[in-house]
N, C-alpha and C positions, 0 to 999 in steps of 0.2 A: 502495501500499500505506499509506505513511504516511497520508496520509486516512482512509484506510479504520478505522486502528488509532485515529485520534483521535477522530472520532465514534462510536466503539465504549466508548474511558474514557468520553465523555460522555454517551452514556448509561445505564452503569455507576451512571457518581454520582450524577446525578441526575434521571434522567429527560426531559433538554430533548440531542437530539442535530441540531444543522441543516442542511443539507445546502447544500451552496455556494451563497452567490449570494442567499439564505434569513433572510429578518424578518421574527422572532417579535417581536408585541406586547405589553408591559406596558401597562397601561391602569389598575393600580395599585399603590399601595405602601404598608408594604416590600416588596422581590420580591430573589431573590437568583441568581443567573446565574455558569454553570461559565464559566469565561475561557477557561482551560485544563485540560487533567486533574489533576483534585486538586485544583483554585484554583477556591476560591467566590468568586465581592464578591454584596455586599445591598449597593441604592440604596433611601435613604429622605428622604423630606422631613423637614426639623424645620424646621417653621412655614415660609418659600419660602427655607431653603437646605437643596439638593441633596447629602446626602452618605454620600461609597464606606465598607463596612465592606470591610477586605482582610484579606488572607489574614494571621496572628496577631492579627487583632484592632485593628489601627492603623487611624485615623481620616483620611478625604483630603475634604476640602470641596471639592465641583466649581463649585457656582454661587449665588449667590443669582436665584430670579426672581422678573422683575421685574410683579406684576402692573399687569391688562391696566385702566383706566379705568374705574372701576364695581367694580370685580372686590375681595373683602377676601383679607383673607392666608391662606395653603393653599392655593392652589387643586393638581390635580393634576394634573401632565401628561403626555400617552403617552411612552411613551419604543417602542426597539424595539431590539431585541441582534439581532445577524449578524456574520460577516466583513468589517467594512467594508474594510480594504487586502488582503485575500486573504493573511496571513499565520498561520491554523488554527489561533489563535487569537480568537475572540467577542470582541465591542465592544457599544460603548452607547451607544445616541442617545436625548438628551431634549432632547422637545420646551421651545422657549425664544422661539415668538411664531406668531400667524397673520394671513396681509394676502388684504387681495385678498377682505375677502368669507368669508371659511375657505378659498378656492382654493389657500394657502402658505402650507406648514403649515412652518417653522422648524424646523431638530433644530443643537443643539452632537454634537459629535461624541466622543466618549471611544476612545483607543486604546488596549488590556492591552498592556504595553511588561513583558513575563515577564524580564527583564534588569532593571529597576528594582522591579518587582511594584507595581505600581499601575500608573495611569489618564492618559493623556498628552493631551489636549486638540487636534485636529488644529485648523488656526491660520484655517481657513473654514465656517460656519453650510453646513447640505446645506439646502438646499429639498426639500419632497416626493422622498425617498429614494428610489432604485430601483437595486437591485444584481445585476447580471448575472454570474454563477455561472460561465457559459461563458465568457461575454469576458473576463472578471475587470475587470468599470467596476461605477463607481456612480454614478449619474446623479443630479444638481445640479438642477430644474429651476425651473423659477417664469412663472408669466402678472404681464405688467405692461401696461397697457390691453386691445388685443383679440391683444397677438402675448404670445409663447415665448420664454424665451432659457433655454438649458441650460451644463449642463457636465460631459464625462465623465469623468472621475476615473479615471488607474488607476495601479499601484501599482509600486514598483521596489527588491526588497530592503525591502518593510513599505512604504515610505514612500510616500505619495500623493503625484498631480502634476495639476494640468489636461491633455491630452492635448488635449483639442480644447473648444472654444467653438460653440456653435450659434445661433445669431437670424433670427428672421421678416422679411422684407422684405415690405410685400406693394408690386405689381406691375400693375397692374392691375387685373383680375376674380384673381389669383392671388395666391399667395403661395411665395415662395423661399426658401428656408432658407440664411445664409451661415456658413459653419464656418472655423476657425482654428486649425490645428495646430500642436502647442506637443513641442518636447522634455522629459524632465523635468526643464533647466536652465531651463525657461520663457521656453526662445526658440519666437519665430515658425516652423516647417519650412513651411510653407505655406495657404494659402488658397482655399477651394472655394465657389461658389455651385452651387446646383445646385434643379431643381423639386420641382414636388409628386409624390412617389409617385402612381403607378396601381394601387396597392393597399391595402390595411392593414398589409404584410410593414416591416419598420424599416426605414429606408433605408441602407445601408451605405455612409458619405459619404465615405471612401478611397477606393473603387471607382467612385461613379455618375462617371457621366459631369456636366460643366459644363455648366452649363442657359448653353440660345441667346437670342438677340432682334434684333428685326427694326429698323434708323429707322426712323423713321415723320414725321420733316420733311423737306424738301426737302436742308435740309445743315448737318450736327451739324457743331459745329465741335472738334477735339478739344483734349485739354489736356496738358502734361506731365505736372501737380498734380491734386487735387481742388479745385482752385481757381482763382474767377473768375481772376487776376491773372497766371495760367500760360498762358493761349492763346496757341496755336499756328496755324499759317498749314495745318496739314493739318484735313479733314475726311472727314466719309463722306456716301453722300447717300440719301436715302429706297431702301427696299428693299434696302438691303447688309446681311446675315448678318453676326453679331460674336460670338463668347463671350464671356459674361463671370465677371472672372477674380476679381476685385475688389468691396470695397466701402466707403464711406467716405460716413455718414448727415451730412445737413444739421442742425445744433444746433436745435433745439425746431423739425424741420419732419416730423411724423411721413410718412414713406414720401418724405421723399423726401431725394435724397444724387447719388452719383458712382460710376459702376462704372469699374473697370477693363478695357477690352472688349480683344477682339484680332480683330482684320480681318485674312482672309487674302485679298487680292490680289495683287496684281504682286511683293509682298514681304509680308511679314507683321508689321503692325500694334500698338504696343500703346502704347496713349493711353489717358485717361481723359473720361468725358462726362456730362453729366446727364442722370439717370434721366429727363429729362423727353423727352426724344432720341427715346427708348426705346418699340416697342411687345411684346406676346407673344410667342414660338415666332420 
């Protein structure tokens, strides 16, 4: 009921009624948006300085846009308006950079603080933002080389936190997703490695089964840590099936690293081994 009343108030105030999880693009400055019932904020550019005119005509300087190489002063970035932290207030994200040939578009996110009556910048820049109103998540994703990395943010009492980090691991002819789960305090609560989805539906990483692999060398030595100095006398042999639990990339080596594996034999063994010892399946 409360959300319905808020949407109606926004609609009556300015004609702007964003559904939960919806983003509205603003490609021209200045623009005015209703951040809360009867509360409007105007965003404008003064040369390369982004400013906000708040209720009561107070002015808030947000940041200075750095011109890209060869650009003149006064470029006009794109802004996105939406409820980024799912507190039923409208927030504003302003473009502040482009990378990887335009694939990555970075935004600085300013959350409306109704008590302070001003915008509060979120500490982390967001790339290619995607809001999911049903799940109440904000996803930031960017490409580096051929791989994608993403962070899923969730909100707790209006405060965003990084709940899940995902990176791609090249593995033979396939790509695995390495997922790290965190709580609101930033503590890692679990890791998972998930295989490619068989369809176009988004993967629910919390429910997805962990990926498995097969030992492809005659004898694969196991390690206590992802470190060649942590070698044990234990090993698995060619054809053994293992479950992938965790991942540690090697510095400077594309697709090179260590997997924490679980092997179910006479007893359960959880140790590290190098990715080169494994094949798909």
